C-alpha positions as CSV (number, residue, x, y, z in Angstrom):
1,M,68.4,-84.7,9.0
2,G,70.4,-85.6,6.0
3,K,70.5,-83.9,2.6
4,S,67.1,-82.7,1.4
5,R,65.3,-84.7,-1.2
6,S,62.2,-83.7,-3.0
7,G,60.7,-85.2,-6.1
8,R,59.0,-88.2,-7.6
9,R,60.1,-91.7,-8.3
10,R,58.6,-94.6,-10.2
11,Q,57.1,-97.4,-8.2
12,A,55.0,-100.3,-9.5
13,G,54.2,-98.4,-12.7
14,A,52.9,-95.3,-10.9
15,E,54.7,-92.2,-9.4
16,A,55.5,-92.1,-5.8
17,V,56.1,-88.7,-4.2
18,V,59.2,-88.4,-2.0
19,E,59.9,-85.3,0.0
20,N,61.6,-84.2,3.1
21,V,59.3,-82.8,5.7
22,D,59.9,-81.6,9.2
23,G,59.5,-85.1,10.7
24,G,61.7,-87.0,8.3
25,L,61.4,-88.4,4.8
26,A,57.8,-88.6,3.6
27,E,56.7,-90.9,0.8
28,L,53.3,-91.0,-0.8
29,I,53.1,-94.4,-2.4
30,P,50.3,-95.1,-4.9
31,D,47.9,-97.9,-4.1
32,R,48.1,-100.5,-6.9
33,D,44.4,-101.5,-6.5
34,R,42.8,-98.0,-6.2
35,A,43.2,-95.4,-8.8
36,R,43.5,-92.3,-6.6
37,A,44.6,-93.8,-3.3
38,W,47.9,-93.3,-1.5
39,T,49.8,-94.6,1.5
40,L,51.8,-92.1,3.6
41,V,55.1,-93.4,4.9
42,I,57.5,-91.4,7.0
43,D,61.0,-92.7,7.6
44,G,59.9,-96.1,6.5
45,A,56.9,-96.3,8.9
46,P,53.4,-96.4,7.3
47,Q,51.3,-93.6,8.8
48,S,48.0,-93.5,6.9
49,H,46.1,-94.3,3.8
50,V,43.7,-92.1,1.8
51,D,41.4,-92.9,-1.1
52,L,40.5,-89.6,-2.7
53,D,37.6,-91.2,-4.6
54,D,36.2,-92.8,-1.5
55,P,37.3,-91.0,1.7
56,A,35.0,-93.2,3.7
57,Y,37.3,-96.2,2.9
58,L,39.7,-96.9,5.8
59,S,42.4,-99.3,4.9
60,F,44.6,-99.3,8.1
61,E,43.4,-101.5,10.9
62,Y,43.6,-98.9,13.6
63,Q,41.9,-96.3,11.5
64,R,39.0,-98.6,10.9
65,R,38.6,-98.9,14.6
66,L,38.7,-95.1,15.1
67,G,36.2,-95.0,12.2
68,H,33.9,-97.2,14.3
69,V,34.2,-94.7,17.2
70,I,33.4,-91.8,14.8
71,D,30.3,-93.8,13.5
72,L,29.0,-94.3,17.1
73,V,29.8,-90.9,18.7
74,A,26.4,-89.5,17.5
75,P,23.4,-90.7,15.4
76,P,24.4,-91.6,11.9
77,G,25.1,-88.7,9.6
78,R,24.7,-86.0,12.3
79,P,27.3,-83.3,12.1
80,V,29.8,-83.2,14.9
81,H,32.6,-80.9,16.2
82,A,35.8,-83.0,16.0
83,V,39.4,-82.3,17.1
84,H,42.2,-84.4,15.6
85,L,45.5,-84.2,17.3
86,G,47.8,-85.5,14.7
87,G,46.8,-85.1,11.1
88,G,49.0,-87.4,8.9
89,A,47.3,-87.5,5.5
90,L,44.1,-86.2,7.1
91,T,42.4,-89.6,6.7
92,L,40.1,-89.4,9.6
93,A,39.1,-85.8,9.1
94,R,38.2,-86.7,5.5
95,Y,36.2,-89.7,6.8
96,V,34.2,-87.4,9.2
97,A,33.5,-85.0,6.4
98,A,32.3,-87.8,4.1
99,T,30.2,-89.6,6.6
100,R,28.9,-86.6,8.6
101,P,28.6,-83.7,6.2
102,R,28.5,-80.2,7.7
103,S,30.7,-81.3,10.5
104,T,33.2,-78.7,11.8
105,Q,36.7,-80.0,12.4
106,Q,40.0,-78.8,13.8
107,V,43.2,-80.7,12.9
108,V,46.4,-80.1,14.8
109,E,49.5,-81.3,12.9
110,R,52.8,-80.0,14.0
111,D,54.6,-80.9,10.8
112,A,54.0,-77.9,8.6
113,G,56.0,-79.5,5.7
114,L,53.8,-82.6,5.8
115,V,50.7,-80.4,5.8
116,R,51.9,-78.6,2.7
117,L,52.7,-81.9,1.0
118,V,49.4,-83.5,1.8
119,R,47.4,-80.4,0.7
120,R,49.3,-80.2,-2.6
121,E,49.1,-83.9,-3.5
122,M,45.8,-84.9,-1.9
123,P,43.7,-81.7,-1.7
124,L,40.9,-81.5,0.8
125,D,37.3,-81.1,-0.4
126,P,36.9,-77.3,-0.5
127,N,33.4,-77.7,1.0
128,A,34.7,-79.6,4.0
129,R,34.8,-77.5,7.2
130,I,38.3,-78.6,8.2
131,R,40.8,-76.1,9.7
132,V,44.4,-77.3,10.0
133,R,46.9,-75.7,12.5
134,S,50.6,-76.5,12.3
135,V,51.5,-76.3,16.0
136,D,52.2,-78.7,18.8
137,A,49.3,-80.9,19.8
138,R,48.9,-79.5,23.3
139,E,49.3,-76.0,22.1
140,G,46.6,-76.5,19.5
141,L,44.3,-78.2,22.0
142,A,44.7,-75.3,24.4
143,K,43.1,-73.1,21.7
144,V,39.9,-75.2,21.4
145,P,37.1,-73.5,23.3
146,D,35.8,-75.0,26.5
147,G,33.1,-77.6,25.8
148,W,33.4,-77.3,22.0
149,A,34.2,-80.9,20.9
150,D,31.9,-83.9,20.5
151,L,35.0,-85.9,19.8
152,V,38.8,-85.6,20.4
153,I,41.1,-88.1,18.6
154,T,44.8,-88.4,19.4
155,D,47.0,-90.0,16.8
156,V,50.3,-88.3,17.3
157,F,53.6,-89.9,16.6
158,S,57.1,-88.4,16.5
159,G,58.8,-90.9,14.3
160,A,57.0,-94.0,15.6
161,R,56.6,-92.9,19.2
162,T,53.9,-90.9,20.9
163,P,55.5,-87.9,22.6
164,A,55.6,-88.0,26.4
165,H,53.6,-84.8,27.0
166,L,50.6,-86.4,25.3
167,T,50.4,-89.3,27.7
168,S,49.7,-87.6,31.0
169,T,46.7,-86.8,33.3
170,E,47.4,-83.1,32.7
171,F,47.0,-83.6,29.0
172,L,43.7,-85.4,29.6
173,D,42.6,-82.6,31.8
174,D,42.8,-80.3,28.8
175,V,41.0,-82.9,26.6
176,R,38.2,-83.0,29.1
177,R,38.0,-79.2,29.1
178,A,37.6,-79.1,25.3
179,L,35.0,-81.9,25.3
180,K,31.2,-81.3,25.5
181,P,29.5,-83.1,28.4
182,G,29.3,-86.7,27.3
183,G,31.9,-86.1,24.6
184,V,34.2,-88.9,23.5
185,Y,38.0,-89.2,23.6
186,A,39.8,-91.8,21.4
187,A,43.5,-92.4,21.2
188,N,45.7,-94.6,18.9
189,L,48.2,-96.2,21.2
190,A,51.1,-98.5,20.2
191,D,52.9,-100.9,22.4
192,G,54.4,-104.4,22.6
193,P,55.3,-106.8,25.4
194,P,55.2,-106.4,28.3
195,L,52.5,-103.7,27.5
196,A,53.6,-101.3,30.3
197,H,52.9,-98.2,28.2
198,L,49.4,-99.4,27.3
199,R,48.5,-100.4,30.9
200,G,49.7,-97.0,32.1
201,Q,47.6,-95.2,29.5
202,I,44.5,-97.1,30.5
203,A,45.1,-96.2,34.2
204,T,45.7,-92.5,33.2
205,A,42.4,-92.4,31.3
206,A,40.6,-94.1,34.1
207,A,41.8,-91.3,36.5
208,R,40.0,-88.7,34.3
209,F,37.0,-90.5,32.7
210,G,34.3,-92.7,34.1
211,Q,33.8,-95.0,31.1
212,L,36.6,-96.8,29.1
213,A,36.9,-99.4,26.3
214,L,39.9,-100.7,24.5
215,V,39.9,-102.2,21.0
216,A,42.9,-104.2,19.8
217,D,44.0,-107.4,18.0
218,P,43.8,-110.2,20.5
219,T,47.5,-111.1,19.9
220,V,48.5,-107.5,21.0
221,L,46.3,-107.7,24.1
222,R,48.0,-111.0,25.0
223,G,51.4,-109.4,24.7
224,R,52.5,-111.6,21.7
225,R,53.4,-108.8,19.3
226,F,53.8,-105.1,18.9
227,G,50.7,-103.3,17.6
228,N,48.1,-100.6,17.9
229,A,45.2,-100.4,20.4
230,V,42.4,-97.8,20.3
231,L,41.4,-96.5,23.7
232,V,38.0,-94.9,24.0
233,A,36.9,-92.8,27.0
234,S,33.9,-90.8,28.1
235,D,31.9,-89.8,31.1
236,Q,28.8,-91.3,29.6
237,P,28.1,-95.0,28.8
238,L,29.9,-96.1,25.7
239,P,28.2,-98.1,22.9
240,V,30.3,-101.2,23.9
241,A,28.0,-103.8,22.3
242,E,27.9,-102.2,18.9
243,L,31.7,-101.4,19.0
244,T,32.3,-105.0,19.8
245,R,30.2,-106.2,16.9
246,R,31.9,-103.9,14.4
247,A,35.4,-104.7,15.6
248,A,34.7,-108.4,15.4
249,S,33.5,-108.1,11.8
250,D,36.6,-106.2,10.6
251,P,39.0,-108.0,8.1
252,H,41.4,-108.3,11.0
253,P,39.0,-108.9,13.9
254,G,39.6,-106.9,17.0
255,R,38.6,-107.6,20.6
256,V,36.9,-105.0,22.9
257,E,37.8,-105.0,26.6
258,H,35.8,-102.9,29.1
259,G,34.6,-102.8,32.7
260,R,36.2,-105.2,35.2
261,A,38.2,-107.0,32.6
262,L,39.9,-103.8,31.4
263,T,40.6,-102.8,35.0
264,D,42.2,-106.2,35.6
265,F,44.2,-105.8,32.4
266,T,46.0,-102.7,33.8
267,G,47.6,-105.0,36.4
268,G,47.9,-102.2,39.0
269,A,49.5,-99.6,36.7
270,V,49.3,-96.1,38.0
271,P,48.3,-92.9,36.2
272,V,51.0,-91.0,34.4
273,T,51.7,-87.4,35.2
274,D,53.7,-84.8,33.3
275,L,56.6,-85.3,35.7
276,A,56.8,-89.0,35.1
277,A,55.7,-89.2,31.5
278,V,57.9,-90.9,28.8
279,A,57.4,-91.4,25.1
280,S,55.8,-94.6,24.0
281,P,58.2,-97.4,23.2
282,A,59.8,-97.6,19.8
283,P,58.5,-100.5,17.7
284,P,61.0,-103.3,16.7
285,A,62.4,-102.9,13.3
286,S,60.6,-106.1,12.2
287,V,57.2,-104.4,12.5
288,F,57.8,-102.5,9.2
289,R,59.4,-105.3,7.2
C-alpha cells in the first residue's frame, strides 16, 4: 500500500471522506440527492450506499435484490437472526434493523479500519442489535452457534474479487451448520463472460442445498456483460413467484432462474472444493468508469 492518506476533500459542494483502510483507499462520497446518504468506494470500486435518514432505502441493484430476500425470509416485520459475511457500510444490517426491529445480527467484516471509519462517519442506531466482528469471514462464521441463523448473507470482496475460500462446498457446509432448519443462504456473486465462476457457484450450492434461485440482470445471464447475480439457497421451497415479481419491478428489472432452467444454466459445471477453489474473476476496468 502506498503512502497513507486520511482526511476530507470537497466534492460536488459537499465533503467526501477519504481514508486508507486495511483493504485499500476508502472514500465516502456524499449523495447529491439525499441529505445524509453516502456511497462507499474502495480503490475506485463502488461497494455500498447508505441513507442514514432512510436505512430501508437500497440504491445499489444487487443490494435491492438481497433486500427482497430479506423481506421474504420470514413474515413481514418478524425479527430474525441474521449473519452478514462482509459488512461494507453495513447497509444490509441497517436494512434488517429498520424493516425487522428487534432482529439480532452478526456482521463479520475483516477490515477493521473500514469498520472504524463506517462507525465514526455513519454511526449505527444504538438500539439496533448488531454485533460486528473484525475477523476473516470463515473464522467469524465458525463462531456462530449451530442452527442459530434464519439468514446468512455473503457479500465479501477483497478488492473486487470474492476470496477463494468463500466459494467452496466446505464453506457451505459451515453455512448449513449455522442455519436453522429451513434457513436461507444468499450470496452476492460477480462474474462476466463466459460465466464459469457463476456456473460453478450454482453447482456448488446445488451440492449442499435442495432449493436454489438466481436473480440477475438478463444481460448478465446471457453473458453479455460483467455484473452481479444473487444466489439464494435453502432446504425448503423458496418464494420464487414473489421474488420474481419483486425483481421484475425493480428500476433495473432482474430475472429469476430456478428449477430445471437453472440446472441447465450450469452447463455441467461441477462443485468447487477447497482444494480447487479460486477467487472470482476481476472485473474489467470499464465496469467502474
